[in-house]
C-alpha positions as CSV (number, residue, x, y, z in Angstrom):
1,X,-11.5,-7.9,-20.0
2,X,-12.5,-4.4,-21.0
3,X,-15.5,-4.5,-18.7
4,X,-13.5,-5.7,-15.7
5,X,-10.8,-3.2,-16.3
6,X,-13.4,-0.4,-16.4
7,X,-14.8,-1.7,-13.1
8,X,-11.4,-1.5,-11.5
9,X,-10.8,2.1,-12.8
10,X,-14.2,3.3,-11.6
11,X,-13.7,1.7,-8.2
12,X,-10.4,3.5,-7.6
13,X,-11.9,6.8,-9.0
14,X,-14.6,6.6,-6.5
15,X,-12.2,6.0,-3.6
16,X,-9.8,8.9,-4.5
17,X,-12.0,11.5,-6.2
18,X,-13.4,12.8,-2.8
19,X,-10.0,14.0,-1.7
20,X,-10.1,17.5,-3.4
21,X,-13.6,18.0,-1.8
22,X,-12.4,17.5,1.8
23,X,-11.4,21.1,2.6
24,X,-14.8,22.4,1.5
25,X,-17.0,19.8,3.2
26,X,-17.3,21.5,6.6
27,X,-18.8,24.5,4.8
28,X,-20.9,22.5,2.4
29,X,-22.4,20.0,4.9
30,X,-22.3,22.1,8.1
31,X,-20.2,19.5,9.8
32,X,-17.3,20.0,12.2
33,X,-13.9,19.9,10.4
34,X,-12.7,17.0,12.7
35,X,-15.7,14.9,11.5
36,X,-15.1,15.3,7.8
37,X,-12.2,12.8,7.8
38,X,-14.8,10.0,8.3
39,X,-15.7,10.5,4.6
40,X,-12.4,8.7,3.8
41,X,-12.2,6.5,6.9
42,X,-15.7,4.9,6.5
43,X,-14.9,3.8,2.9
44,X,-11.6,2.3,4.1
45,X,-13.4,0.3,6.8
46,X,-16.2,-1.1,4.6
47,X,-13.8,-1.9,1.8
48,X,-11.4,-3.7,4.1
49,X,-14.3,-5.8,5.5
50,X,-16.0,-6.5,2.2
51,X,-12.9,-7.6,0.3
52,X,-12.1,-10.9,2.1
53,X,-15.8,-11.7,2.8
54,X,-16.9,-11.2,-0.8
55,X,-13.8,-13.1,-2.0
56,X,-14.8,-16.1,0.0
57,X,-18.5,-15.8,-1.0
58,X,-17.3,-15.6,-4.7
59,X,-15.5,-18.9,-4.3
60,X,-18.6,-20.5,-2.9
61,X,-21.5,-18.8,-4.7
62,X,-20.0,-17.5,-7.9
63,X,-17.5,-14.6,-8.7
64,X,-19.9,-13.0,-11.3
65,X,-22.6,-12.8,-8.7
66,X,-20.3,-11.1,-6.2
67,X,-18.9,-8.8,-8.9
68,X,-22.4,-7.6,-9.7
69,X,-23.2,-7.1,-6.0
70,X,-20.0,-5.0,-5.5
71,X,-20.7,-2.9,-8.6
72,X,-24.3,-2.5,-7.5
73,X,-23.2,-1.2,-4.1
74,X,-20.8,1.2,-5.8
75,X,-23.6,2.6,-8.0
76,X,-26.1,2.8,-5.1
77,X,-23.6,4.5,-2.8
78,X,-22.8,7.1,-5.6
79,X,-26.5,7.8,-6.0
80,X,-26.9,8.4,-2.2
81,X,-23.9,10.8,-2.2
82,X,-25.3,12.6,-5.3
83,X,-28.4,13.6,-3.3
84,X,-26.8,14.0,0.2
85,X,-27.0,17.3,1.8
86,X,-25.7,16.4,5.3
87,X,-22.7,14.5,6.6
88,X,-24.6,11.4,7.8
89,X,-26.1,10.8,4.4
90,X,-22.8,11.3,2.8
91,X,-21.2,8.8,5.1
92,X,-23.9,6.3,4.4
93,X,-23.2,6.6,0.6
94,X,-19.5,6.4,1.1
95,X,-19.9,3.2,3.2
96,X,-21.7,1.6,0.3
97,X,-19.1,2.8,-2.1
98,X,-16.4,1.1,0.0
99,X,-17.9,-2.3,-0.9
100,X,-16.7,-1.7,-4.4
101,X,-13.2,-2.3,-3.2
102,X,-13.9,-6.0,-3.8
103,X,-14.2,-5.6,-7.5
104,X,-10.4,-5.8,-8.4
105,X,-9.6,-9.0,-6.5
106,X,-12.8,-10.7,-7.6
107,X,-12.0,-9.7,-11.2
108,X,-8.5,-11.2,-11.0
109,X,-9.9,-14.5,-9.7
110,X,-12.7,-14.5,-12.3
111,X,-10.1,-14.1,-15.0
112,X,-8.1,-17.1,-13.8
113,X,-11.2,-19.3,-14.2
114,X,-12.4,-18.1,-17.7
115,X,-9.3,-17.1,-19.7
116,X,-6.9,-19.4,-21.5
117,X,-3.9,-20.1,-19.3
118,X,-1.4,-18.3,-21.5
119,X,-3.4,-15.0,-21.2
120,X,-3.9,-15.0,-17.5
121,X,-0.6,-13.2,-16.6
122,X,-1.2,-10.2,-19.0
123,X,-4.8,-9.9,-17.9
124,X,-4.0,-9.9,-14.2
125,X,-1.2,-7.3,-14.8
126,X,-3.7,-5.0,-16.6
127,X,-6.2,-5.4,-13.8
128,X,-3.5,-4.5,-11.3
129,X,-2.7,-1.4,-13.2
130,X,-6.2,-0.1,-12.9
131,X,-5.5,0.8,-9.3
132,X,-2.9,3.3,-10.4
133,X,-4.9,4.6,-13.4
134,X,-7.9,5.4,-11.2
135,X,-5.8,7.1,-8.6
136,X,-4.0,9.2,-11.2
137,X,-7.1,10.2,-13.0
138,X,-9.4,10.6,-10.0
139,X,-7.8,13.7,-8.5
140,X,-7.6,16.0,-11.5
141,X,-11.1,15.0,-12.8
142,X,-12.7,15.5,-9.4
143,X,-10.8,18.8,-9.0
144,X,-12.2,20.0,-12.3
145,X,-15.8,19.1,-11.3
146,X,-15.5,20.6,-7.9
147,X,-14.0,23.8,-9.2
148,X,-16.4,24.4,-12.1
149,X,-19.6,22.6,-11.1
150,X,-21.7,21.8,-8.1
151,X,-20.0,19.3,-5.8
152,X,-22.9,16.8,-6.3
153,X,-21.9,16.6,-10.0
154,X,-18.9,14.5,-9.1
155,X,-21.1,11.9,-7.4
156,X,-23.6,12.0,-10.2
157,X,-20.8,11.2,-12.7
158,X,-19.7,8.3,-10.5
159,X,-23.2,7.0,-10.4
160,X,-23.5,7.1,-14.2
161,X,-20.1,5.4,-14.7
162,X,-20.7,2.7,-12.1
163,X,-24.2,1.9,-13.4
164,X,-22.9,1.7,-17.0
165,X,-20.2,-0.8,-15.9
166,X,-22.8,-2.8,-13.9
167,X,-25.0,-3.1,-16.9
168,X,-22.2,-4.2,-19.2
169,X,-21.0,-6.7,-16.6
170,X,-24.5,-8.2,-16.2
171,X,-24.8,-8.4,-20.0
172,X,-21.4,-9.7,-21.0
173,X,-20.0,-11.8,-18.1
174,X,-20.8,-15.4,-17.8
175,X,-20.4,-17.3,-14.5
176,X,-17.3,-19.5,-14.3
177,X,-18.0,-23.1,-13.0
178,X,-15.5,-23.5,-10.2
179,X,-17.1,-23.6,-6.7
180,X,-15.8,-24.2,-3.2
181,X,-18.1,-26.6,-1.3
182,X,-19.4,-26.1,2.2
183,X,-21.4,-23.5,4.2
184,X,-20.4,-19.8,4.7
185,X,-18.6,-19.3,8.0
186,X,-20.8,-16.7,9.5
187,X,-19.0,-16.6,13.0
188,X,-15.7,-16.2,11.2
189,X,-17.1,-13.4,9.0
190,X,-18.3,-11.5,12.1
191,X,-15.0,-12.0,14.0
192,X,-12.9,-10.9,11.0
193,X,-15.2,-7.8,10.4
194,X,-15.0,-6.8,14.1
195,X,-11.2,-7.2,14.2
196,X,-10.6,-5.3,11.0
197,X,-12.8,-2.4,12.0
198,X,-11.0,-2.0,15.3
199,X,-7.5,-2.4,13.8
200,X,-8.1,0.0,10.8
201,X,-9.9,2.5,13.0
202,X,-6.8,2.6,15.3
203,X,-4.4,3.0,12.4
204,X,-6.4,5.6,10.4
205,X,-7.0,7.8,13.5
206,X,-3.6,7.3,15.2
207,X,-2.2,10.5,13.6
208,X,-5.1,12.5,14.9
209,X,-5.6,10.9,18.4
210,X,-1.9,10.2,19.0
211,X,-0.1,6.9,18.9
212,X,0.1,6.6,22.6
213,X,-3.5,7.8,23.4
214,X,-5.9,5.6,25.3
215,X,-8.3,5.4,22.3
216,X,-5.6,4.2,19.9
217,X,-4.0,1.7,22.3
218,X,-7.4,0.4,23.4
219,X,-8.7,-0.2,19.9
220,X,-5.4,-1.8,18.9
221,X,-5.5,-4.1,22.0
222,X,-9.1,-5.0,21.3
223,X,-8.3,-5.8,17.7
224,X,-5.4,-8.0,18.7
225,X,-7.7,-10.0,21.1
226,X,-10.5,-10.3,18.5
227,X,-8.2,-11.4,15.7
228,X,-6.4,-13.9,18.0
229,X,-9.8,-15.5,18.9
230,X,-10.8,-15.4,15.2
231,X,-7.5,-17.3,14.2
232,X,-8.2,-20.0,16.8
233,X,-11.7,-20.4,15.4
234,X,-10.5,-20.6,11.9
235,X,-8.0,-23.4,12.7
236,X,-10.8,-25.4,14.3
237,X,-13.6,-24.8,11.7
238,X,-14.3,-27.5,9.2
239,X,-14.9,-24.9,6.4
240,X,-13.1,-21.8,7.6
241,X,-13.5,-18.4,6.0
242,X,-9.7,-18.2,5.6
243,X,-7.6,-21.3,5.5
244,X,-5.1,-20.3,8.2
245,X,-2.9,-23.3,7.6
246,X,-2.6,-22.5,3.9
247,X,-2.1,-18.8,4.6
248,X,0.9,-19.5,7.0
249,X,2.9,-21.4,4.4
250,X,5.9,-19.3,3.2
251,X,4.7,-19.4,-0.4
252,X,1.5,-17.6,0.7
253,X,2.5,-15.7,3.9
254,X,5.5,-13.9,2.3
255,X,3.5,-12.5,-0.6
256,X,0.9,-11.2,1.9
257,X,3.7,-9.6,3.9
258,X,5.1,-8.1,0.7
259,X,1.6,-6.8,-0.2
260,X,1.4,-5.0,3.2
261,X,4.8,-3.3,2.8
262,X,4.2,-2.5,-0.9
263,X,0.9,-0.9,0.0
264,X,2.6,1.3,2.5
265,X,5.3,2.3,0.0
266,X,3.0,3.0,-2.9
267,X,0.5,5.1,-0.9
268,X,3.0,7.6,0.3
269,X,3.6,8.6,-3.4
270,X,-0.1,9.6,-4.0
271,X,-0.5,11.0,-0.5
272,X,2.4,13.4,-0.5
273,X,2.9,14.5,-4.2
274,X,-0.2,16.6,-4.5
275,X,0.3,18.2,-1.1
276,X,3.9,19.0,-1.8
277,X,3.4,20.8,-5.1
278,X,0.5,22.9,-3.5
279,X,2.7,24.2,-0.7
280,X,3.1,28.0,-0.8
281,X,6.3,29.5,-2.2
282,X,7.1,31.0,1.1
283,X,8.3,27.6,2.3
284,X,11.2,27.8,-0.1
285,X,10.3,24.5,-1.9
286,X,6.6,24.8,-2.6
287,X,5.3,25.5,-6.1
288,X,1.9,26.9,-5.0
289,X,0.0,24.9,-7.8
290,X,-3.8,24.8,-7.9
291,X,-5.7,21.7,-7.0
292,X,-6.3,20.8,-10.6
293,X,-2.6,21.3,-11.6
294,X,-1.5,19.3,-8.6
295,X,-3.8,16.4,-9.6
296,X,-2.4,16.6,-13.2
297,X,1.0,15.9,-11.9
298,X,-0.1,12.3,-11.2
299,X,-1.5,11.7,-14.7
300,X,1.9,10.6,-16.1
301,X,2.1,8.0,-13.3
302,X,-1.3,6.5,-14.4
303,X,-0.3,6.3,-18.0
304,X,3.0,4.6,-17.1
305,X,1.2,2.0,-15.1
306,X,-0.9,1.1,-18.2
307,X,2.3,0.8,-20.3
308,X,4.0,-1.3,-17.7
309,X,1.2,-3.9,-17.6
310,X,2.5,-5.7,-20.7
311,X,6.1,-5.4,-19.6
312,X,5.3,-6.9,-16.2
313,X,3.4,-9.8,-17.8
314,X,6.3,-10.6,-20.1
315,X,8.8,-10.4,-17.3
316,X,6.8,-12.7,-15.1
317,X,6.5,-15.2,-18.0
318,X,10.2,-15.1,-18.7
319,X,11.6,-14.9,-15.1
320,X,8.8,-15.7,-12.8
321,X,6.5,-13.5,-10.6
322,X,9.0,-13.6,-7.8
323,X,11.6,-11.8,-9.9
324,X,9.0,-9.2,-11.0
325,X,8.0,-8.5,-7.4
326,X,11.7,-8.2,-6.3
327,X,12.5,-5.8,-9.2
328,X,9.3,-3.8,-8.6
329,X,9.9,-3.1,-4.9
330,X,13.6,-2.2,-5.7
331,X,12.4,0.3,-8.3
332,X,10.0,1.8,-5.7
333,X,12.9,2.3,-3.3
334,X,14.9,3.9,-6.1
335,X,12.1,6.3,-6.9
336,X,11.9,7.5,-3.3
337,X,15.7,7.9,-3.4
338,X,15.2,10.3,-6.3
339,X,12.4,12.1,-4.4
340,X,14.6,12.4,-1.3
341,X,17.5,13.9,-3.4
342,X,15.4,16.7,-5.0
343,X,11.8,17.8,-4.4
344,X,12.0,21.4,-5.4
345,X,11.7,21.2,-9.2
346,X,8.4,20.2,-10.8
347,X,10.0,17.9,-13.4
348,X,12.0,16.0,-10.7
349,X,8.8,15.6,-8.6
350,X,6.9,14.1,-11.6
351,X,9.9,11.9,-12.6
352,X,10.2,10.6,-9.1
353,X,6.5,9.8,-8.8
354,X,6.7,8.1,-12.2
355,X,9.5,5.9,-11.1
356,X,7.6,4.8,-8.0
357,X,4.6,4.1,-10.3
358,X,6.8,1.8,-12.5
359,X,7.8,-0.2,-9.5
360,X,4.2,-0.3,-8.2
361,X,3.0,-1.6,-11.5
362,X,5.5,-4.4,-11.5
363,X,4.9,-5.3,-7.8
364,X,1.1,-5.2,-8.0
365,X,1.0,-7.4,-11.1
366,X,3.2,-10.0,-9.6
367,X,1.5,-10.4,-6.2
368,X,-1.8,-12.0,-7.5
369,X,0.3,-14.4,-9.7
370,X,2.3,-15.5,-6.7
371,X,-0.9,-16.1,-4.7
372,X,-2.7,-17.9,-7.5
373,X,0.4,-20.1,-8.0
374,X,0.3,-21.2,-4.4
375,X,-3.5,-21.8,-3.7
376,X,-6.1,-24.2,-5.1
377,X,-8.3,-22.9,-7.8
378,X,-11.4,-23.0,-5.6
379,X,-9.7,-20.7,-3.0
380,X,-8.5,-18.1,-5.5
381,X,-10.9,-15.2,-4.7
382,X,-10.6,-15.6,-1.0
383,X,-6.8,-15.6,-1.2
384,X,-6.7,-12.6,-3.5
385,X,-9.1,-10.8,-1.3
386,X,-6.8,-11.3,1.7
387,X,-3.8,-10.1,-0.3
388,X,-5.7,-6.9,-1.3
389,X,-6.7,-6.5,2.4
390,X,-3.0,-6.6,3.4
391,X,-2.4,-3.8,0.9
392,X,-5.2,-1.8,2.4
393,X,-3.8,-2.2,5.9
394,X,-0.4,-1.0,4.6
395,X,-2.1,2.1,3.1
396,X,-3.9,2.9,6.3
397,X,-0.6,2.5,8.2
398,X,1.1,4.7,5.7
399,X,-1.5,7.4,6.0
400,X,-1.2,7.5,9.8
401,X,2.6,7.5,9.7
402,X,2.9,10.2,7.0
403,X,0.3,12.4,8.8
404,X,2.3,12.1,12.1
405,X,5.6,12.9,10.4
406,X,4.3,15.9,8.6
407,X,2.5,17.2,11.6
408,X,5.7,17.1,13.7
409,X,7.5,19.0,11.0
410,X,4.9,21.7,10.5
411,X,5.8,25.3,11.3
412,X,4.8,28.8,10.3
413,X,6.3,30.5,7.3
414,X,6.2,34.2,6.7
415,X,3.9,35.0,3.7
416,X,5.2,37.3,0.9
417,X,2.0,39.3,0.7
418,X,-0.1,38.2,3.7
419,X,-0.2,36.5,7.0
420,X,2.1,33.6,7.9
421,X,1.1,30.2,6.7
422,X,1.5,26.8,8.4
423,X,3.1,24.1,6.3
424,X,5.3,21.0,6.6
425,X,9.0,21.7,6.1
426,X,11.0,20.0,3.3
427,X,12.8,17.9,6.0
428,X,9.3,16.5,6.9
429,X,8.7,15.4,3.3
430,X,12.1,13.9,3.1
431,X,11.5,11.9,6.2
432,X,8.3,10.6,4.7
433,X,10.2,9.6,1.5
434,X,12.9,7.9,3.5
435,X,10.4,5.9,5.5
436,X,8.6,4.8,2.3
437,X,11.8,3.9,0.6
438,X,13.0,1.8,3.7
439,X,9.6,0.0,3.7
440,X,10.0,-0.7,0.0
441,X,13.4,-2.3,0.7
442,X,11.8,-4.5,3.4
443,X,9.2,-5.6,0.8
444,X,12.1,-6.4,-1.5
445,X,13.7,-8.6,1.2
446,X,10.4,-10.4,1.7
447,X,10.1,-11.0,-2.0
448,X,13.6,-12.5,-2.1
449,X,12.6,-15.0,0.6
450,X,9.5,-16.3,-1.3
451,X,10.1,-20.0,-2.2
452,X,11.1,-20.4,-5.8
453,X,8.2,-21.7,-7.9
454,X,8.1,-23.9,-11.0
455,X,10.2,-22.9,-14.0
456,X,8.7,-20.0,-15.9
457,X,6.7,-20.7,-19.0
458,X,7.7,-19.5,-22.5
459,X,6.7,-16.1,-23.6
460,X,2.9,-15.8,-23.4
461,X,2.4,-15.4,-27.1
462,X,4.4,-18.5,-27.9
463,X,2.2,-21.6,-28.0
464,X,3.0,-23.9,-25.0
465,X,4.0,-27.5,-25.6
466,X,1.4,-28.9,-23.2
467,X,-1.5,-27.4,-21.3
468,X,0.3,-28.0,-18.0
469,X,3.4,-26.1,-19.3
470,X,1.1,-23.1,-20.1
471,X,0.3,-22.4,-16.5
472,X,3.4,-22.8,-14.3
473,X,2.6,-19.8,-12.1
474,X,-0.8,-21.2,-11.2
475,X,0.2,-24.8,-10.3
476,X,0.4,-26.0,-6.7
477,X,3.3,-27.9,-5.2
478,X,2.9,-31.7,-6.0
479,X,1.9,-32.5,-2.4
480,X,-1.2,-30.3,-2.5
481,X,-2.8,-30.2,-6.0
482,X,-6.0,-28.2,-6.4
483,X,-9.2,-30.2,-6.7
484,X,-9.8,-29.1,-10.3
485,X,-6.3,-28.3,-11.6
486,X,-5.6,-28.5,-15.3
487,X,-4.9,-32.0,-16.5
488,X,-2.4,-33.2,-19.0
489,X,-3.8,-34.2,-22.4
490,X,-4.5,-37.9,-22.8
491,X,-1.3,-39.9,-23.6
492,X,1.0,-37.3,-22.1
493,X,2.2,-39.6,-19.3
494,X,5.2,-38.4,-17.3
495,X,6.9,-40.6,-14.7
496,X,6.1,-39.6,-11.1
497,X,6.4,-40.9,-7.6
498,X,3.7,-43.6,-8.1
499,X,4.0,-47.0,-9.7
500,X,5.7,-47.3,-13.1
501,X,3.5,-46.2,-16.0
502,X,1.3,-43.9,-14.1
503,X,1.0,-40.1,-14.5
504,X,2.7,-37.8,-12.0
C-alpha cells in the first residue's frame, strides 16, 4: 500500500511541478512563449491515451506488469527532461511522463485483487487522496527548486523519486491472478487514441485559439466522427477495448458523468488559487505573494485530503459510496460558495480551498468504489481507467473555460510604483468560482441518480459475518455476476431464484 501510494504521489508531483517553471521556459529553452504551453498539453494528451489503454492491458496481461511499465516511463521521461536543453527534447520527456497517469487507476484495480475485502475501501480512499497530496506538494517544492537551484534539478529529483518507487514496486509487488481472456483490440486502441487526442487538443487550446475558431471546431468535429466510429466498432467487436454495453448502464454511466463534472470542479481550485494570491496589490484584491508562498497556500489542502481518506472509507462502509459521492460534490459546491463570498483575505482563500479539498477527497474516493461495485472483477482496471479519463477530460475543459473567463475579465491596473499591470478582475475570479460551484451541483445531481447498490457492510474494522457480506460495494447485480466473484463459504446456502435447496 505504501509503495502504491508513493507512486500516486510522485505521478501527480510530476504532472504539477512544471507549472512554476512555465514563465521562465521561453528564456531557458529559446522557444516562443506561445509554444511553451505544450509542456503541459503533451502530458495531458499522452496521459489521457495511456490511462484506458493500459487499464485494459492490465486486465489482460497483469496489473503489476503495467504498473511497472507506467513507472518506468515516468522515470525515463524525468531523465530525458533532466538533460533537455531545448523545447523538443523537453516535450519528448514530458510525453513519456504523461504515461505515468495510468499509475493511480492501475493501483486501485490491483488493490481490489490482492487485499482482503474489508480493507479495499480504505485503501482505495488513500490512493484517491494521493492526487490531492501530489498537487498540493508539487507547486511549493518545485518553486523552491526553481528559485534556489538550476531548473534541471527539479527533473533530476523526479527521476530519483520515480526510479526509487519503480525499484520498490518491482521488489515488493506480486502479480494478482485475475485475467481477462481474449486478444488486445488494436483497432479499438488506435481509434480511441486518435479521438482522445483530437478532443483534448480542441479543449486544451480552445482558450488560446477561440471557441469558435476554425481549428477548435474542426478538431472537435473530427473527434466526434472518430469517437462515433470507434463506438460502433466497440459494439461489434467480440473482445472490445471498452465494453460499451456495460459502460452505458446507469450504474456505470452516471459515475463516469459525475467523474467528468467533479474533475472540472476540483481543477478550478488548484488552477485559480495560486494565481489569485500572486495578483498585484494594485488590483485591490491581490496579495502579491511569491511563487513559493502561493504554492504553500495549497499545502493545507493536501494534508486535509490525507486526513479525509479514513473518513471517506468509513462513510462509504456505513452509508454506501453513493452517499459519499453526493456529500462530497455538495461540499465542493459549498467551498466555492465561500470562495465567491470573499477572496480578499488570505485565511479565507486557504479555508475555501480546504473545503473544496474535503469535498474532492470524499468524491474521488467514492467514484472507484461505485465503478468496482458495478463491473466484473476482470474488467476493473479498464473501467477505472475510463473513469479517470473522464476526470481528465473534465480538467481539460475546466482549464479552457477558466482561461477564457479570466482573459475576458483582464484589464490594466495602475501600479503603485511602476507601470500599469494587466491582471484579471475580482469579478472574473468570482465568475470562475460560480461556474465551478454550478458544475459541482450538477455532479451532485448525477450522484443522486445513481442506482442504489447493495446494503452497506458493517464498519470495515468489524469482522463480517460472511465473505460475501464483506464486499457489498464490489458485488454485481444478480443478473450479471463476475466470472470470478467471491463465493460463499461451504454450507452457507441461501435461497435464490433457482430450485429449492440451491445457492443464490
